[in-house]
C-alpha positions in Angstrom: -71.7 116.8 83.9 -69.8 114.3 81.8 -72.9 113.7 79.7 -72.4 117.2 78.2 -68.8 116.9 77.2 -66.5 114.7 75.1 -65.4 111.5 76.7 -61.7 112.3 76.8 -59.4 112.5 79.8 -58.1 116.0 78.9 -61.7 117.3 78.7 -62.6 115.6 82.0 -59.6 117.2 83.6 -60.7 120.6 82.4 -64.3 120.0 83.6 -62.8 119.1 87.1 -60.7 122.2 87.1 -63.8 124.3 86.1 -65.9 122.7 88.9 -63.2 123.5 91.4 -63.0 127.1 90.4 -66.8 127.5 90.6 -67.2 125.8 93.9 -64.4 127.6 95.7 -64.5 125.1 98.5 -62.3 122.1 98.5 -64.6 120.4 101.0 -67.5 120.3 98.6 -65.2 119.7 95.6 -63.6 116.6 97.1 -67.0 115.2 97.8 -68.0 115.8 94.2 -64.8 114.0 93.0 -65.9 111.0 95.0 -69.0 110.9 92.8 -67.2 111.7 89.5 -64.3 109.2 89.8 -66.4 106.1 89.2 -67.9 107.8 86.1 -64.4 107.9 84.4 -64.0 105.4 81.6 -60.3 105.9 81.2 -57.5 107.7 83.0 -54.4 109.6 81.8 -51.5 110.2 84.1 -52.5 113.8 84.5 -56.1 112.8 85.5 -54.8 110.2 88.0 -52.4 112.8 89.5 -55.3 115.3 89.8 -57.5 112.7 91.7 -54.5 111.6 93.8 -53.8 115.2 94.9 -57.3 115.6 96.1 -57.4 112.1 97.7 -54.4 113.3 99.7 -56.2 116.5 100.7 -59.3 114.6 101.7 -57.6 111.9 103.8 -55.4 114.5 105.5 -58.5 116.5 106.6 -59.7 116.6 110.2 -63.2 116.2 108.8 -64.5 112.6 108.8 -66.7 113.2 105.8 -63.8 114.5 103.7 -61.6 111.6 104.8 -64.4 109.3 103.7 -64.7 111.1 100.4 -61.0 110.8 99.8 -61.0 107.1 100.6 -64.1 106.6 98.3 -62.0 107.7 95.3 -59.3 105.1 95.9 -61.0 102.0 94.6 -61.6 103.6 91.2 -57.9 104.7 91.0 -56.7 101.2 92.1 -58.8 99.6 89.3 -57.5 102.0 86.7 -54.0 103.2 87.5 -52.1 100.2 88.8 -50.6 100.0 92.2 -47.5 102.3 92.2 -49.4 105.5 93.0 -51.6 103.8 95.5 -48.6 102.5 97.5 -47.5 106.0 98.3 -51.1 106.8 99.4 -51.0 103.8 101.7 -47.9 105.2 103.4 -49.7 108.5 103.9 -52.7 106.6 105.4 -50.5 104.7 107.8 -48.7 107.8 108.9 -52.0 109.5 109.4 -53.3 106.6 111.4 -50.3 106.8 113.7 -50.9 110.5 114.3 -54.5 110.0 115.3 -53.6 107.5 118.1 
């Protein structure tokens, strides 16, 4: 998908939004994001926020495949966004872990 558009974070965010609207299923969409995230060459704050929102949805899901898709996005975000936003995600993961016990 990114091969057919400009390599700009704003454009990629719009592509992601369009994909979400077309799929109409967050389950499939989050799995698609797990594939798209490593293809990003740069991240804006807005793009990181978009990915983080769906990482949160994924890891909060009762579905193991969605939790895995959400977790699969995190290494790319860690490499490209620094650690501040990831620390909040780790708190969410820890609280989720405690709920599943």
